[in-house]
Every structure is written in structure tokens, then in C-alpha cells.
N, C-alpha and C positions, 0 to 999 in steps of 0.2 A: 699407434705407430705414426711418427712424423716423417713422412716420405720426403727425401731430398734428392737432388741431382748435383753431383760435383761438375760444375760447368767448365772446368779447365784443370786438367791434371796431366802430368807426363808419366803415365803408368809404365811406359817402356823404360824409364830411367831407374825404376826400382828393380831390385833383385827378384827372381822368380818366387822365392819363399816369402818375400815381403808382399808381393802382389797377392798371393794366395791368402796371406794373413789379413791384408786390408779388406779384400772382398768378403772373406768368410766372417769377419768381425764387423761388417757394416750392413746389417740386414735392412736398415731404413734407407740406404742409398739405392735408388732404383736404377740409376745410370751413372756412368763415368765418361765424360767427354774427354777422351785421351788424344791430345794434340801431338803432332809430329814435328821433328826437328830437321830431318832430311830423309833420303830414301830408305836408309837402313832403319831409322826410327819408324817410318811409315810401315815398313814391312813387319816390324815387330808388333806395332799396334794392331795391324790386321790379324796377325796370329793370335794376339790376346783376345781380340773380339770374337774369333772363331772358337776359342777355348771358354771364354766367359761371356754369356749373353748380355750382361750388364755393361760391357765395355763397348762404347760407341766411338769409333775412330774418326779423326779428322786428319787430312793429309796436306802437307805444305812444306815450307822451308823457313826455319826460324831465322830472323834477320840479324841476330847478334853473333854473326860469324862471317867468315870470308864468303864472297859471292861464289856460286858454283860456276865452273867453266861451261862452255857451250855444250859439250857432250854430257856433262853431269845434269845440266838443266833439262836437256832433251830427254834423257833417260828418265828423270823424275816425272816430267809432264806425261810422257808416254805411259809410265807405270800408273800414275794417278788416274789417267783417262781409262785405262783398262780395269781399274778397280773402283771407279767412281760410284757404282751402285752399292758399294759396301761401306761408304763413308757417310757421315752426317753433315760434314762441313769441310770447307777449305781452311786449313790452319795448322800451325800457327804461322802467320805471315805478318809483315810490317816493315818498320824501319829501325836501323841500329843505333838508337839513342845512346845506350850505355857503352857500346863499343866506341863510339865517337868521343864520349866523355873520358874513357880510359886512355884513348890515344892522345888526348889533349891537343888535337890538331884541328884548328878551325877550317883548314882546307880539305878535311876528310871528304873524299868523293861520295856524294849521296846519289848521284845520277843513276848509277848501275842498280842500286837498291830500289830506287823509285820505279825503274822499268820492270824489275823483277816483281815488285808488288803489283804493278798494274797488270802484268800478265796473269797473276793469280786472280785479281779482281775480275778480269775479263772472263776467266774460266768460271768463277762463281756466278757471274751474270748469265753466261751461256748455259750452264747446267742448273740454274735456279737453286743454288746452294747458299746457305749462310756462310759468312766468312768470319774467322776468328783473328783478331788483330792485336799485335804488339805495337802500340803507338801511343807514346806518352810525351808530355810537355810540348816542346816546339814541333815535334813530329806530327802530333795529332791533327792540327789544321791542314797540313800537307796531305795526310791520309783522307781527311774529310773531302778535300778538293777532288781527289781521285774517285772516291765513292760517289760523290754527287755527279761527277762527269759521266759515270757509267750507270747512274740511276739505281744504285744498290740500296735496297731497303733493309735487308737482314744483316746487320753488322754488329759484331760483339767485340767491344773494346775490353779486353781482360786487364785486371789490375790497373785501371786507368788513373793517370795523374795529369792534371792540366789546369789552365786558368779558367776563370768564370765565363769568359766569352766562349771558349771552346765547349765548356760544359753545357751552356745554353744551346749551342749549335747541335750537339749530340742529342739533347732532349727534343729539340724541334724536329730533327730528322728521324726521330723514332728509333735511334740506335740504343743498344743495350750496353751496360757495363756490369762487371762482376767484382765483388769484393773478396779479398783473401782474409785470413785470420788476423792480419795486422790492423784491421779496422778497430779492434778492441784497444789498441794502444797508440796508433798513429793519428795525431790530430789532423794532419793534412788529408788523410783518407776520410776521417770522420766528417770533415767540412764538406767534402764532395757528397757523401752519403746523405747529409742533411738536406741538400737541395735537389737531389736526383729523385724522380718519381719512383715509388715502390713498384709500379707495374713495368718499369724498364730496368729492373735490378735482378741480378743472379748472384749466387755465392760460389766460390771456388776454393781450392787449396793451392793450386799451382805446384803441388807436390812433385818431386821431393824437396822443393825449395824450402829451406829452414826458416823458422820465424823466431822472433825475440819475445820480450815481455813474458807473459805467463807460459809461452811455448818454448822458451829457451832450452836448448839441449834435447828437445824431443824430435823424434822422427815425424815428419808431417803426415797426418792421418785425416781422413774425411770427418772424423768426429769433431775436429776443431771447428768445423763449420757451424756447429751448434752454438758456439760462443759468438760467431758472427751474427747468427739469427737473433740471439738474445740481445745483442747490442742494438741491432736494427729495430727490434720490438720496442725497446725503451726510447730510442731516438725518434721513431715515427709515431709513438703514442698508440701503437696497435698491440693487440694481444699476441702472444708468441705463436698461438695456433694460427691466427690470421696470417702472420708473416711466413710461417712454414708453408701454408697453402698457397699464398701468392707467389713466393719464389719458385715453388715446384711447378705451378701453373705456367709462370713466365718461361722457365727453361724448357719444359716439355713442349710448349707450343713453339718456341723459337726454333728448336731443333727437330720439330715434327717427330717426336718420339712416341 
């Protein structure tokens, strides 16, 4: 049995019957790190963790949406604080790269998002929790600045994309990244995997986000991570058993599971 952990999934975005099917058909998946989008998402992830012991929730506010108003943010922070013992991380939080690109507006205001992210970073530091980050391309160095400012050590950049300078910065700081199934067909992602140390890597699905290539038209399922492991095995020149063991160890230790 090749034990794995899905280090980043939005289980709350699946239908109830899909969640049941995913968990029952994934005996080798020891844990699902289910990240949250907003307070309703966090509440559902909490309920899922109470129903399924393998579900490990992370609570946060996804950046690819409008900023919460003052009351919404206060309610979210209060709720997270009252449930912090039940989560394994702060997440998913970060900066709205794709929202800005879709808007096509170079003056898109980032300052409110930066303050929101910093508030979550401060909580992660205060509670000694890992933080799960949505920070790609030009946003990644900004996020690194904030993490370094608050001396954050446990940072997980999910589905990371960025330049070589930022990649080396992440490596030096001991930050982790995770690869989705698109590693088997996206050259950009393959190039990042080539240089990133195996002991700072995890795998994820980011489900239910759909994938292309050999996964075109399929519902995203944790079994797709086997293809990611197979690719990493060939790229790193390691046996597939070694890669399974290393990735499982990385994720288990990072999230204190």
C-alpha cells in the first residue's frame, strides 16, 4: 500500500455523494487537507472533518474574490479563533493574481488584499500554524516579503508558478510547494519540479478543479496523484517507492498529522 496525502483539495466544493465516493475509493489516501474559501466553506469543511477522520481542515479566505467587508472579516476571524484547535493550517489565503488578470486593469487595488493576507500571517505566527498560500508569478515575492517580515517557517505554496529567482528564495527559506496532476503535461510546472528539492515537495489535486491532458473530461480524484508521483520518480531518478515515502513523510511532518 502506497500511502499518500492530498495536500490541497476543496472537498467542500464536491457534492456529498462525490465526497463519499472519493473517500471510500481512496484507501491509500491517509489524509485530505481540505482548504477553505470563506466562512461557509470553513464551516462545511469542519463538518466534513467531524464526519470523516481523514479530512483535515484549513480555514481562511481565498483571495480570488472580492474582499470581505469589515463585519464579514470580523465574523470569520472570530469563528476561526473559536475553532482553531480543529484545523491543521490557515488557508487558503494569498493574493488575487488571476482576478487581476481577468480584470485587465493595471490599477487593480492590491493593498486591501495585502493587509488581509498579513492579518492571516499574523494569526499563523501567533498560533504556530502552517499557512497555505495562493501566490503565483509576480505575487510570490510580495508574499515572501510578508512571510519573512513575520519570520514564518511553515509556508506551503500550492500549485506554485514563478521565476527562477523566486524559486531559489522559496528553497532557501525552507518553504514547501505542491504539484497538481498537470505536472504530467505542463512544461512550465515540470521545469519547477526539476530544480525543487524532493524533501520540500508535496502532491495535491486542488479538486474539483479540472485538468487537461490525460485527465481531460474526468472528475478530479486523488488517484490522479499517482501520475504525479510517477512523473516525479522519473524526473528525480528515484524509485517510485522512494518518492511515495518521501512525499508522505514531507506532508505528514509539515502538517503535524
